C-alpha positions as CSV (number, residue, x, y, z in Angstrom):
1,X,-12.3,-10.5,-13.2
2,X,-9.7,-8.1,-11.9
3,X,-9.5,-4.7,-13.5
4,X,-7.7,-1.5,-12.5
5,X,-11.1,0.1,-11.6
6,X,-11.8,-2.6,-9.1
7,X,-8.2,-2.3,-7.7
8,X,-8.6,1.4,-7.2
9,X,-11.6,0.8,-5.0
10,X,-10.0,-2.2,-3.2
11,X,-6.8,-0.3,-2.4
12,X,-8.8,2.7,-1.1
13,X,-10.9,0.4,1.0
14,X,-8.0,-1.5,2.5
15,X,-5.9,1.6,3.2
16,X,-8.9,3.5,4.6
17,X,-9.4,0.7,7.1
18,X,-5.8,1.3,8.3
19,X,-6.5,5.0,8.7
20,X,-9.3,4.1,11.0
21,X,-7.4,1.5,13.1
22,X,-3.9,2.9,13.3
23,X,-3.7,4.6,16.7
24,X,-2.3,8.1,16.5
25,X,0.2,9.1,19.2
26,X,1.1,12.6,20.3
27,X,-0.3,15.0,17.7
28,X,0.2,12.5,14.8
29,X,-2.5,11.8,12.3
30,X,-2.7,9.1,9.6
31,X,-3.8,10.0,6.1
32,X,-4.7,8.2,2.9
33,X,-3.5,10.1,-0.2
34,X,-4.6,9.1,-3.6
35,X,-3.0,10.7,-6.7
36,X,-5.2,12.6,-9.0
37,X,-4.8,9.9,-11.7
38,X,-5.7,7.3,-9.0
39,X,-2.6,5.2,-9.7
40,X,-0.7,6.0,-6.6
41,X,-1.9,5.3,-3.0
42,X,0.0,6.5,0.0
43,X,-0.7,5.8,3.7
44,X,1.2,8.2,5.8
45,X,1.8,9.7,9.3
46,X,2.2,13.4,9.9
47,X,2.5,15.5,13.0
48,X,4.4,15.9,16.3
49,X,5.1,13.5,19.1
50,X,6.3,15.8,21.9
51,X,9.2,17.6,20.3
52,X,9.8,15.1,17.6
53,X,8.5,15.7,14.1
54,X,6.8,12.6,12.6
55,X,6.4,12.5,8.8
56,X,6.6,9.5,6.7
57,X,5.1,7.0,4.3
58,X,3.7,3.8,5.7
59,X,2.5,2.3,2.5
60,X,3.0,3.2,-1.2
61,X,1.1,1.2,-3.8
62,X,0.8,1.9,-7.5
63,X,-1.3,0.5,-10.3
64,X,0.9,0.2,-13.3
65,X,0.9,-2.0,-16.4
66,X,-2.1,-3.9,-15.2
67,X,-0.6,-4.9,-11.9
68,X,-0.5,-3.6,-8.4
69,X,3.0,-2.6,-7.4
70,X,3.8,-2.5,-3.7
71,X,6.7,0.0,-3.6
72,X,6.8,0.1,0.3
73,X,4.8,-1.5,3.0
74,X,5.7,-0.6,6.6
75,X,2.7,-2.3,8.1
76,X,3.3,-5.3,10.4
77,X,1.6,-7.9,8.3
78,X,1.4,-5.8,5.0
79,X,-1.4,-5.5,2.6
80,X,-0.4,-8.2,0.2
81,X,-2.4,-11.0,2.0
82,X,-5.5,-8.8,2.1
83,X,-5.2,-8.1,-1.7
84,X,-4.9,-11.9,-2.3
85,X,-7.8,-12.6,0.0
86,X,-9.9,-10.1,-1.9
87,X,-9.3,-12.0,-5.1
88,X,-6.2,-10.3,-6.7
89,X,-4.1,-13.0,-8.3
90,X,-0.5,-13.2,-7.0
91,X,0.7,-12.8,-10.6
92,X,-0.8,-9.3,-10.6
93,X,1.0,-8.1,-7.5
94,X,4.6,-6.9,-7.7
95,X,6.6,-6.7,-4.5
96,X,8.6,-3.8,-5.9
97,X,10.5,-3.3,-2.6
98,X,12.5,-6.6,-3.5
99,X,15.1,-6.4,-6.3
100,X,14.0,-8.1,-9.5
101,X,16.3,-11.1,-8.9
102,X,14.6,-11.8,-5.6
103,X,11.1,-11.3,-6.8
104,X,11.3,-14.5,-8.9
105,X,11.4,-16.4,-5.6
106,X,8.4,-14.7,-3.9
107,X,5.5,-16.4,-5.7
108,X,4.3,-12.9,-6.9
109,X,4.9,-11.1,-10.2
110,X,8.4,-10.1,-11.2
111,X,7.4,-6.9,-13.1
């Protein structure tokens, strides 16, 4: 049975693994940030690469209305397949980076 409590832990686990495997470059670090209410999960880079400032979101996921909303996923393969492999049904994952009229064709939840 999938519950938001299980999803909190699952998202933290998956994103924490990326913190460990993403190779920093220059003086850039990768962070996992979880909102106080544990509904928003951000994977981000921050730092300097030579004279260039690096600061940006790699992944933004949210638990909303009993579903996992993927607002942004900048990872090469994304986290969606990992969520499905961990037992999250496709109809509980919203690929929010697609417009609603495109989502109906993805095999995942529309909203």
